[in-house]
N, C-alpha and C positions, 0 to 999 in steps of 0.2 A: 543382498539386494531387495529394494521395497518390491512388494507384490500388490498389485492390483486387484482388485474383483472385476468382473465385466459388467457393463452397465446395461448390457442388454436385456434383464430381465427388471423391469421396472412397472410402477404402477400404471395400471389399464390409462387412467386420466391424467397423469403426470409425466412431464419429462424428466429424465434423471440425468446429471451429468459426473462425469469422472471427476473422482477427486481423492486426494490422502489427506489424511489429519495429522499434524505432528504434537507430539504431546511433552508435556512437564508434570511434576505431580500437580500444578496448578493452575494450568493453562493450556490451551490446545488453538491450533490455528489450520482453516481448513486450506488447502493447496488445491486449485483448478485446473488440473492437469492440462496444457497445450496438447494439439495434435502433434501424434508421433506412434512408436508402434504402440500397439492395443488397445490406442484413442483414436477414434474413429471422428468426422465431423457430428455424427449422430450424438455422440458423447461430451462433446466439447459444451463449455460453460459461454466461452465467447469465442467467437468467431466474425470480429466485427475489422475495421480498417484504419482504428486510431491508435486504440491501446496495442502494448506491446503484449502478446497472447501469453508470457509466462508471468504475468503479474499478478493474475487472479487470486490473491490472498486475501480472505476474510474469514466471517463468521467465527472471529474468535470468541472463546468461551474461558471467562477468568474468574477463578475463585469457585465453578460448579453450577453457578445461577445466572451469571452476568455476561451478557454479548454484547461485543460491537463490533462494529465495521459488519453488520446484519448485511444479507440482501434484498429484505423483506420489504423494503419500502424506495428502493431506488428501481426508477423506470420499471414497474408491474403494468401488467405482465412480463416476464422476462422472454427477450427476443433475441439469442445468441448474435446474432447478424447484425443488430442496430449498432452501429461506432460506440454511443453513450453506453451500453449493456456493461458496463464495468462494475466491479464486486472492491470493497476494499482499499488494500495498495495498489490497485489499477494505476500504470504508470503510460505515458506516452514521449515518445520523442519530437520535440517540434516545443512550438510557443501557444499553443490551443486557438491558434487563428486561421483565418484564410490567406492564401499567398503561398507560393512555394518558397519564400523568405521570411525571416523575423526580423526586427527592426533591431538597430545595435551597429557597431561600428563593423566595418569588413562582413565578410561574404558568412551569412548564419543561414543556414538552412533549415526549413520547417521538417526537419528530420526526416528529409526526403536525399534519397542518391539517384543522379541522374532525371530528375523530370523534365527539368528543361531543355534537355537535349532530345527527350522522347518526344513525337508526333503522336497526333489522337491515334490510338488503339493500339500504339506499342506500350512495354512495360517500364516500369520505373519503380525502385526498392523506397517503401518506409521502413525505416528501424525498427526491429522489435516485431514486425509485422510480415513482413515478405513482398513478394511479386505484385505489383496492383498494375491496372489499365490506367492508362492516361484518359480523360474524357469519359469513359465509362462510371460515371455516378449519378443520381437522381437530378443532385442540382447542378450538373455539367449541362445538364440538356440547355441548347440556346445560350450558351454561354461561348463567344467568339474569340475570348481570349483564352479559355481553358483554363483559369484560375482555380487553386487548386483548393477544397474544400473540405475541409481537417472535417468537419462532423458529419460529411456526407459518405453512406456505404457502397464502396469503389467496388467494383468486379476483381476477383484475384487471376492474376497471370497464371499464377501456380499457388498452390496451397502448400504454406512454407510445415517444415519437420522439425521438431523439438525431440532430443535426446535427452534421457535421463541416465547420468553420470553416477557411478556406483558411490554409496555417501559412508562413510566413516560410522554411523550411528543412526538408529531409527528416528531421530529426533530432527534429521537434517536430509533436503532432497536440493539434488542440484540439474538445473536443466540447460542445455546449451542448443543456439539456432545457428545456422551459417547461412547467408544467401551470397550471391554473386551474380551481378549483369555490368557486362564491359569493363569497363574500367574502374568499377565502385564496386565495392563490397563491404561486409559487416560478418563480425564472430560476436555473439552475446552470451555470457554465463552467468546465470544470477543463482547463487545459493542462499537457500530459505533455512532459518534455524530457531528451533526454540529450545531457551536455557532458562529455566526455573521462570520468573516473570519477565523475561527480555525476550525480543522477536528481534533478528537480525535479518535482513536483504542484503547480499554483498554481489553486485553489479560488476563485471568486467566487459567494457566494450571496447575490441579490435578493428582497426581499420585495415580489412584485407585487399583491398583494392590498391589502384596506383594512382588516385587524387588521393587529396587530405579533404576534409570537412569539417565542418563545426556547427553544433547544434547543441539546443537546448533539452534538458529533461526535467523531468516534474513527477513527480507520485501526487495524483487526484484527492486521493485520501476521502473516499466515501463514507465517511462517518457518521453512525449514528448510536444510540443503544438501546438494545433490547427491542429493536425497531418501530422507536417511538418517536414520530416527526419533529422536527426541529423546533425548539420553541423553550420556554422557560425552563431551568436546569442545565442547559449546555452553554460551556464557555469556553474561551480559546485565547490564552497567552502568547504571543508573539515573541521568539527569541532576538529581536531587533535590537539589542541592547546598547550598541552606540550610534545610535539614530543622528545624523550629521543635522537634520533640522534644527536647532536649539527652540524650539517654540512650547508653550506649555499645553496644546492641544495634539492629539494623532494628526498628521497629513497622508492625505492618501487620495485615489483620485478614483471615482466610479466610473468607469467605461460602457457607454449605454443608458446611462442614466435618463430616465424619462421616457425612453423608446422601447431598449430590450431588457431592462431592468429597472428595478424599485431602489428607492432610497434605505442606506443601511441603519440611520438614524430611526428610524421608524420601528425597527425591529429589535434592535441591539444598544448597549449602552456600550461606546468605546471610548476608553481612559488611556492616560499615558501617564506611566511613573516617573520619577525621579531620576531613574537611570536612562530612561527612553523607550522601555518596554512595555510595547502595547497589548491592551486587556480587551475582551469583545465577552459581555455577557448580555444573553439575550433576556430582552424583557415582554416577547409577546411570540405567539407563532407565527410561523412562515405559513402562508395559505399557498394552497393547491394554484401551482402556475407563474408564483414569484417570484423571481431568481435575481441575487443578490452579487456585486463581487466588486471586490475593493485591490487598487494594485500600491503598493505601499513603497515601493523602490522607484526610481527613474533617473535620470541623468543627472540629476541633481544632489542625488542623495548616496554619501559614502558610508560604510557599514562594514563591519567584520562581523562576520554572523556562520554561526554551523549549519545555519539551514534548519535551528530548533523551536520548536514549540510544544506548548501543552493544552490537548485537548480533555474537557471533561464533560462526562454526561450524564443525566439524571438519574441511572441506575448507580452512581458512586464513583465507578470505575474511570481513572485518568490514565491519559498515554502521554507519555515524553517522548518526542523524538529529537533525534540531532543525527547529524552528517557529519562526522568526527573529519573527513578528509578535506572538507572546506577551511580548516585550520590548522591542518597537519601536514599538505601537499601543497608545494610554490605554486606549481604552475597548475595545475588540471585536477579536479575540475574548480569553476568559479561560480561565486554568485551571481545568476542571471536577471532574476525578477523574485519578487517574496508579494505572493496574490492569496486573497483569500475567496473562495467562493461558497454562496448558501443558498440551497432552496428546502423546500419541506421531506425532504429525503435525506438530506447530508450537510456537514457542516465540513467542508475544504479547506484547510491552509494547505498553500501549493508554493513553497519554495523552490524557485528555478534554479537550475546549474547548467552551466554552460561547457561544454567537452571541445576542445579542438585536439584532432588526431590527425598525425602524418602518418601518410601509408605503412605500414607496418607497426605502429604503434598501440600501445593499448592503455586504458584509464579505467580506473577502480575506483568506487565508492559504496559507502555502506549506510542502509537506512540502519538506526538504531533505535528501535520502540522500547519502552518501558514501562510495564502497565503495574498500578496499583490500586487499591480501591479505599473507600472508607475503613473498611476491615481488611488488613492486609494478610490473606491466608497463607501467605508464603512466612508469617513469622509468628511464634507464640510469645507473646510476651509474658504471659506467668511464668515459662521457664524460666528466663533470667531472676526471677524473683523468687522462686525456689531456690534458685542456685545463691542467689545472694543469701540466702536462708543457711542453708547449707554450711555456706564459707565463713559463717559466724559461729560455727560449732567450736568451744573451746577444745585446746588439747588435752586438758586435765578434766575432762567432764562430759557426759553425753545423756542428755535430758530425754526423756520418752518425747518431748515436742520436734526435739532433733532428729529424733530415730523416726518419729512421721512424718518431719522433712523428706529426709532420706528416701523413706517408702515412696512416699508421694512421686519424688522424682525419679526414683526406678520405675513406677508405672506409666508416670507420663512418655518418660524414654522408650519403654515397648511399646506405646500405641503408637509415639510418633515413628518409630522402628518400622510397625508394621503400616503406619499409614503411607508412608515412603516406598516401601515396598509393593504396596498396591499402587501406587500411583507412578510407577517409572512408565518411561514409554515404551510401546508396545514394540515389540520385536518383527512386527510385520504390520506393513501397512493394510487393514483393510479397507478395501476400495469401494466403501459403501456408496452407492449411487444418491443423490442427493436432488428430491425432487423440488418442485415449488412450492409443493405440497407433502409432507409426508405420507406416503403410502402404508397401510397398518403393517403389512409385512414386506420384506425383498428379501428375494435371493439371488445367487448369480455363481457361476465359476470363478476361478480363482486364477489369472493367467500373468506371467511374469512379464516385466519390459527392460529390456536390456538399453 
């Protein structure tokens, strides 16, 4: 059972947040713990009413000295209760816009259950967040229509409770959260796992209520490299390989252009390859306060995509993500939209899924992220060179040069084995408190979480 260290002992001037670190010999990922046994509101990195509380996965270290998805340049100073204060792979059920419904055919909810039936002051469910109170948010004041405000902090009707399930190994953790309200209910289970240079997040969503619902879902991808603001050196390739609009230049909409968003062309070169794939390469820094957004899919666009993309940071780390179920599952989920959002603190590809669930039905989808670098620490290319030399030893002779190659190969093998043994994932998750600014020393009691 993973062990968590109490976050009560913290630096005098810094707030700390409960987390576990999943490791492989070449990378690590920090998972900020949602509310549950042993994790209080004071310990929680995220208490907002927008993003799924079990999706705070960031501060990913690759190769020992390079980090991506860090939390140091997004919405600082950090406020756990602010809806936007996510990190890394923070995900949302909904379409990231105001209103209780999302555009499209049929009844597509904005990640909400029971909102339209609820009266002012009554509860409704936000999937992945919990039970909130209708009309109780700062932007709700004075709105006679009580339109849902996706980015305003709603008051909780009750705080959510997440459980940590037993894991088969120290490089994996699983959360579960269940909520019900009247005829509505859901159960969400997330498993986060690190293997080598691959991070997977497996999501299971069940409809535990009596009414069907359809909702979008997306991971925001608060991406940066070593907390360097977005600018030259950042790049993004979108996996829209069967782009339906046969034109030589990328076609996309910029919602809010001239009002709340700037023009992407001012900051990035956007190009299209022959196969229809689209690339973005930053040409100048995004200033503070400038927001950029592009929508690449609409009702006229038909594409077969696994929701893939490749992100590149100035520190040489690249991240390739795909959602395999988009191509292997015939009914659920579907691709709903493919957006890109950028600010000074993030370059965010947002492939959106559409999930349709009848009562009692469960659907599954997996984020599969592969991390690589300019020099991939997960490979030792010189080993193959030595192996090729050893393989050339003739059966009837054994020169000093051959002997040296065998000796060198043996030494490297011992060194590699030693490195691997030192790098095996921890047998327990030391629950280090992670403040905005790390104190010089930390201590805390260790408590078990079940």
